[in-house]
N, C-alpha and C positions, 0 to 999 in steps of 0.2 A: 762480564767475565765469560759469557757464553761464546763470544767470538774467539777469545783466547783459548778456550777449551777446544774449539774446533780447529784452530790454528795448530795447537799442539798435536792433536790427533793426526792432522794432515802431515805435519813434520815427521812424526814417527812412522806413519804409513809410507811416506816417500823414501825414508832413509833407514827403515828397520833392518838391522843385521842379526836379529835374534830369530828364534824358531817359531814364535807365536804371534805373528802380526794380527791375527783375528781377535786377539784379546786387547788390543790397543784401546778401543773406545771404552771398554769396561774399566780398565785400569785408570785411564785419564778421568773419566766421569766420577769415579769414586774418590778422587783426590779432594782433600778438604778445602783446598784453595778455591775450587770451583763450586763449592756449596754455599757461597755467600748469600744468595737470595733466601735460601731456607734458614740460614743463620739469623738473618734480620727479622724473621717471623717470630723468633723467640727472644731476641735481645735488641736493645735500642742503640747501643753503640758497639764499636769494635773492640774486643778484648785484646790486651797486649800479647796474648798468646795465640791469637788467630793468625793464620798464615798470611793474610793480606797485610795485616799490621806489621808483621815481621819483614815482609818483602819491602814495604815502604820505608823501613828502617835499614834497608840494605843487607838483610840476612837472607841467604839463599836456603830454601827449605830442604831438609833432608828428604822429605816426601817427593819433591821435584827431582832432586838429583838421583834418587833411587829409580824413578821412572825412566830417566835418561840412561841409567846403568842397565836397566832391564832390556830396553829396546835398541840401544845403540852401543855396540860392543867396541867400536873403534874410538879410542880416547880423543884423538884430534877432532874427529867429526862430532863426537858427543859434546865437546867443549864449544865448538863452533855453533852447533844447533841450540845449545843452552843459552849462549849469548844472544843469538837471534831471537829466541823466545822472550828472554828478559828485556831486550831492547824494545820489542813490540809492546810488551806489557807496560814498561815504564813510559814509553812515548804516549800511549793511550792514557795512562794515569796523569801525565803532565797536561795533556790537552783537556781532559774531561774534569779534572779535579784541581790540580795545582794552579793553573792559570786563573780559574774562577776564584779560588781562595785568595791568591795574591792580589787580584783586582779588588775583591771585596775588602781585604785588609787595608789596602791603600786608600780606598774610599772612606772607610771607617776612621782611619788615622787623620785624614784631612778634615772630615766633618766634626769629629769629636775633640780633637786636640790641635787642630790647625798644623799638623805635621806635614811638611812637603819633602819632596826628594832633595831639594836644595838644603833644607834645614838639617837633614840627616847627614849631609856631607860636612857640615861645619861643626 
């Protein structure tokens, strides 16, 4: 998540149309989405109310949209940058988590229940 935090700070810094670009790192770092490592020091699993959980279920966080509204005043640019950020986040999620999960699930199905891709089609 740290790379995505830096990516967002960089996006805002490059495209900021508001009067307070010096506040960008503070605002972004205080975002609950980027507090995931400290969250797991207290909890074992991801709560259904945690921003990461909500994002993975295709909910765009109010906290994120508010950040974009604060620093990017032009609507078209704001939407474009939000999409760029979310695509980056979801691509990383797919590479680091989803592909590994899907592979492990496929292996588990084939070893435990002899389920193959062919048997799923019929």
